[in-house]
C-alpha positions as CSV (number, residue, x, y, z in Angstrom):
1,X,-49.1,173.8,-9.9
2,X,-48.0,171.2,-12.7
3,X,-46.1,173.6,-14.5
4,X,-44.1,174.5,-11.5
5,X,-43.2,170.8,-10.9
6,X,-42.4,170.4,-14.6
7,X,-40.0,173.5,-14.6
8,X,-38.4,172.0,-11.3
9,X,-37.9,168.6,-13.0
10,X,-36.3,170.2,-16.1
11,X,-34.0,172.4,-13.9
12,X,-32.9,169.3,-12.0
13,X,-32.3,167.3,-15.3
14,X,-30.0,170.1,-16.6
15,X,-28.2,170.2,-13.2
16,X,-27.7,166.4,-13.4
17,X,-26.7,166.6,-17.0
18,X,-24.0,169.0,-16.2
19,X,-22.7,167.2,-13.1
20,X,-22.6,164.0,-15.3
21,X,-20.0,165.6,-17.5
22,X,-18.1,167.0,-14.6
23,X,-18.0,164.1,-12.3
24,X,-15.2,162.0,-14.2
25,X,-13.0,165.1,-14.2
26,X,-13.8,165.6,-10.5
27,X,-13.1,162.1,-9.4
28,X,-9.7,162.2,-11.5
29,X,-8.9,165.3,-9.8
30,X,-9.8,164.0,-6.4
31,X,-7.9,160.7,-6.7
32,X,-4.7,162.2,-8.5
33,X,-4.4,165.5,-6.5
34,X,-6.5,166.1,-3.5
35,X,-6.2,162.6,-1.8
36,X,-2.3,162.7,-2.2
37,X,-2.1,166.2,-0.8
38,X,-4.3,165.4,2.2
39,X,-2.5,162.2,2.8
40,X,1.0,164.0,2.6
41,X,-0.2,166.6,5.1
42,X,-1.2,163.6,7.3
43,X,2.1,162.0,7.0
44,X,4.0,165.2,8.1
45,X,2.7,164.8,11.7
46,X,4.3,161.2,11.9
47,X,7.9,159.8,12.1
48,X,9.6,156.5,11.7
49,X,11.5,154.5,9.2
50,X,10.1,153.3,6.1
51,X,7.5,154.6,3.6
52,X,5.0,154.7,6.1
53,X,6.0,156.5,9.3
54,X,3.7,155.2,12.2
55,X,4.6,157.4,15.1
56,X,2.5,160.3,15.8
57,X,4.5,163.5,16.9
58,X,2.1,166.3,16.0
59,X,4.0,169.3,14.6
60,X,7.3,167.7,15.9
61,X,8.6,167.9,12.1
62,X,7.8,171.5,11.7
63,X,9.3,172.5,15.0
64,X,12.5,170.9,13.9
65,X,12.5,172.5,10.6
66,X,11.8,176.0,12.1
67,X,13.9,175.7,15.1
68,X,17.0,173.4,14.3
69,X,19.7,175.0,12.3
70,X,20.5,172.0,10.1
71,X,16.8,171.8,9.0
72,X,16.1,175.5,8.8
73,X,19.2,176.2,6.7
74,X,18.2,173.7,4.0
75,X,14.6,174.5,3.8
76,X,15.2,178.5,3.8
77,X,18.1,177.8,1.2
78,X,15.5,175.9,-1.0
79,X,12.9,178.7,-0.5
80,X,15.4,181.4,-1.5
81,X,16.7,179.5,-4.6
82,X,13.1,179.1,-5.6
83,X,12.5,182.7,-5.4
84,X,15.7,183.5,-7.6
85,X,14.8,180.6,-10.1
86,X,11.3,182.1,-10.4
87,X,12.5,185.7,-10.9
88,X,15.1,184.5,-13.6
89,X,12.4,182.4,-15.4
90,X,9.8,185.1,-15.1
91,X,11.9,187.6,-16.9
92,X,13.2,185.3,-19.6
93,X,9.8,183.7,-20.5
94,X,7.8,187.2,-20.1
95,X,10.4,189.4,-22.0
96,X,11.5,186.9,-24.7
97,X,7.9,185.4,-25.0
98,X,6.5,188.9,-25.8
99,X,8.9,190.0,-28.2
100,X,9.0,186.6,-30.0
101,X,5.2,186.7,-30.0
102,X,5.4,190.3,-31.5
103,X,7.7,188.8,-34.1
104,X,5.5,186.1,-35.2
105,X,2.3,188.3,-35.4
106,X,4.1,190.7,-38.0
107,X,3.5,190.2,-41.6
108,X,7.0,189.2,-42.1
109,X,8.6,186.4,-44.2
110,X,8.9,183.2,-42.0
111,X,6.5,184.5,-39.4
112,X,4.1,181.7,-39.7
113,X,6.7,179.0,-39.8
114,X,8.1,180.5,-36.5
115,X,4.8,180.4,-34.9
116,X,4.5,176.6,-35.7
117,X,7.8,175.6,-34.3
118,X,7.9,177.9,-31.2
119,X,6.0,175.3,-29.3
120,X,8.1,172.5,-30.3
121,X,10.4,172.6,-27.3
122,X,7.4,172.4,-24.8
123,X,6.5,168.9,-26.3
124,X,9.8,167.3,-25.4
125,X,10.1,165.4,-22.3
126,X,12.1,167.2,-19.4
127,X,14.6,164.2,-19.4
128,X,15.2,164.8,-23.1
129,X,15.7,168.5,-22.3
130,X,18.1,167.8,-19.5
131,X,20.2,165.3,-21.6
132,X,20.3,168.0,-24.4
133,X,21.7,170.8,-22.1
134,X,24.1,168.4,-20.5
135,X,25.4,167.6,-23.9
136,X,25.9,171.1,-24.9
137,X,27.5,171.9,-21.5
138,X,29.8,168.9,-21.4
139,X,33.3,169.6,-20.6
140,X,34.8,167.3,-23.3
141,X,32.5,167.8,-26.3
142,X,29.9,170.3,-25.4
143,X,29.7,173.5,-27.6
144,X,29.7,175.6,-24.3
145,X,31.8,173.2,-22.3
146,X,34.7,175.6,-21.8
147,X,33.1,176.9,-18.4
148,X,31.6,174.6,-15.7
149,X,28.1,176.2,-15.9
150,X,26.6,173.3,-13.6
151,X,29.7,173.3,-11.3
152,X,29.9,177.0,-10.3
153,X,27.8,178.1,-7.6
154,X,27.1,181.4,-9.1
155,X,26.1,180.1,-12.5
156,X,24.3,176.6,-11.7
157,X,21.0,177.9,-10.8
158,X,20.7,180.3,-13.7
159,X,21.7,177.4,-16.0
160,X,18.8,175.4,-14.8
161,X,16.5,178.4,-15.3
162,X,17.7,178.9,-18.8
163,X,17.0,175.2,-19.6
164,X,13.5,175.5,-18.2
165,X,12.8,178.9,-20.0
166,X,13.9,177.4,-23.4
167,X,11.7,174.3,-22.9
168,X,8.5,176.3,-22.0
169,X,8.9,179.6,-23.9
170,X,6.5,178.2,-26.5
171,X,3.6,178.6,-23.7
172,X,4.4,182.2,-23.3
173,X,4.7,182.9,-27.0
174,X,1.4,181.2,-27.7
175,X,-0.5,182.9,-24.9
176,X,1.0,186.4,-25.9
177,X,0.2,185.7,-29.6
178,X,-3.3,185.1,-28.7
179,X,-3.4,188.4,-26.7
180,X,-1.9,190.3,-29.4
181,X,-4.3,188.7,-32.1
182,X,-7.2,189.7,-30.1
183,X,-6.3,193.6,-30.4
184,X,-8.7,195.0,-32.8
185,X,-7.0,195.9,-35.9
186,X,-8.8,199.1,-36.3
187,X,-7.2,200.3,-33.2
188,X,-3.8,199.7,-34.6
189,X,-4.5,201.2,-37.8
190,X,-5.9,204.3,-36.1
191,X,-2.6,204.8,-34.2
192,X,-0.5,204.1,-37.4
193,X,-2.7,206.8,-39.3
194,X,-1.9,209.3,-36.2
195,X,1.8,208.7,-36.8
196,X,2.6,206.2,-34.2
197,X,5.9,204.2,-34.5
198,X,6.1,200.5,-33.4
199,X,7.4,201.6,-30.1
200,X,4.6,203.7,-29.3
201,X,2.2,201.2,-30.7
202,X,3.5,198.7,-28.4
203,X,3.9,200.8,-25.2
204,X,0.4,202.5,-25.6
205,X,-1.8,199.8,-27.1
206,X,-0.3,196.4,-27.0
207,X,1.1,196.2,-23.5
208,X,-1.9,197.6,-21.7
209,X,-4.2,195.3,-23.8
210,X,-2.2,192.2,-22.8
211,X,-1.5,192.8,-19.2
212,X,-3.9,190.1,-18.2
213,X,-2.0,187.6,-20.2
214,X,1.3,188.8,-18.3
215,X,-0.3,188.0,-15.1
216,X,-1.5,184.5,-16.4
217,X,2.0,183.7,-17.8
218,X,3.4,184.8,-14.5
219,X,1.1,182.7,-12.4
220,X,1.9,179.5,-14.5
221,X,5.7,180.3,-14.1
222,X,5.2,180.5,-10.3
223,X,3.2,177.4,-9.9
224,X,5.6,175.4,-12.1
225,X,8.8,176.8,-10.6
226,X,7.9,176.4,-7.0
227,X,7.0,172.7,-7.7
228,X,10.0,172.2,-10.2
229,X,12.0,168.9,-9.8
230,X,12.3,167.3,-13.0
231,X,15.0,169.5,-14.6
232,X,17.1,169.6,-11.4
233,X,17.0,165.8,-11.3
234,X,17.8,165.5,-15.1
235,X,20.6,168.0,-15.1
236,X,22.2,167.8,-11.5
237,X,20.4,165.0,-9.6
238,X,19.1,166.0,-6.3
239,X,22.1,166.6,-4.2
240,X,21.8,170.2,-4.4
241,X,25.5,170.8,-5.6
242,X,27.3,173.0,-5.9
243,X,26.9,173.9,-2.1
244,X,23.1,173.5,-2.2
245,X,22.9,176.3,-4.7
246,X,20.4,174.2,-7.1
247,X,18.3,173.0,-4.0
248,X,14.7,173.8,-4.9
249,X,11.7,172.6,-2.8
250,X,11.0,169.8,-5.1
251,X,14.5,168.5,-5.0
252,X,14.8,168.9,-1.3
253,X,11.5,167.0,-0.8
254,X,12.7,164.1,-2.8
255,X,16.1,163.9,-1.1
256,X,14.6,164.4,2.2
257,X,11.9,161.7,1.8
258,X,13.8,158.9,-0.3
259,X,17.4,159.3,0.2
260,X,19.5,157.7,3.0
261,X,20.6,159.7,6.0
262,X,24.2,159.7,4.6
263,X,22.9,161.5,1.6
264,X,20.6,164.1,3.5
265,X,17.4,161.9,3.9
266,X,15.4,162.9,7.1
267,X,12.6,160.4,6.6
268,X,9.1,160.3,5.0
269,X,7.5,162.2,7.8
270,X,9.9,165.0,7.3
271,X,9.7,164.8,3.6
272,X,5.9,165.2,3.9
273,X,6.3,168.4,6.1
274,X,8.7,170.0,3.4
275,X,6.1,169.2,0.7
276,X,3.3,170.6,2.8
277,X,5.3,173.8,3.2
278,X,6.0,173.8,-0.5
279,X,2.1,173.5,-1.1
280,X,1.4,176.4,1.4
281,X,4.0,178.5,-0.3
282,X,2.3,177.9,-3.7
283,X,-1.3,178.3,-2.6
284,X,-0.2,181.7,-0.8
285,X,1.2,182.8,-4.0
286,X,-1.7,181.8,-6.1
287,X,-4.1,183.4,-3.5
288,X,-2.5,186.6,-3.7
289,X,-2.6,186.6,-7.5
290,X,-6.3,185.8,-7.6
291,X,-7.0,188.6,-4.9
292,X,-5.0,191.4,-7.2
293,X,-6.5,190.0,-10.3
294,X,-10.0,190.1,-8.7
295,X,-9.5,193.8,-7.4
296,X,-8.1,194.9,-10.8
297,X,-11.1,193.3,-12.7
298,X,-13.6,194.9,-10.3
299,X,-12.0,198.3,-10.5
């Protein structure tokens, strides 16, 4: 009897000890993320002027978004732009990140130096990256200023995607490098002894081994791109120009909630509804990823 009580006490001490370490992070997560998300959802059911709408209208904001053309067009346009933006960044960061990781893991001169500096752009502020690219694209003194990259509706969104890819390519390189370094060297040496060239080695050994890393990189890109705001604000403001081709969910939310009606502002309640739709889209995509990943892991 006494031994059972002692065992139970020790078990609870371990649980409380672990909770003591988790509690600060849980409190920070709750106050910084969960409470704002819940409060934003609450605001989406209200309308009114000012920062705190006080007239309850239920699903009125959502009904306007999905039934009135002026709202539906902007939200659907932001969604399709986000899809295009995500696809471009995914291709750039996965393909370039993988091949650059292959380069820095090879025993070639300068590989260690390249591995060290590849993460440098990620440490820069988004505003700094935006300013840098605006100078490069400046029509007066920019290196690539002979074409209106941000003023052309066909190139504005891809230009933003290139800027984001350049800044965060270091994350992809880092993750792919870890994955490649984790492949047993004996497996690669055996393939080389059997006469496999670098392409066969990459196709039959490296790529299958790092497919989980591809999924992680794609998930990080998805969450980052569907909540992207900073680079749009830094390079094009939040007007969505040209012709709303640079409108993403993040910039649409900001303009809707904080701009005047003359500049596309629809009020804080409508802005909260847009942000809730953005949250649902992100959560839905993340849920699909976890479902697919879990099925592959259990297979």
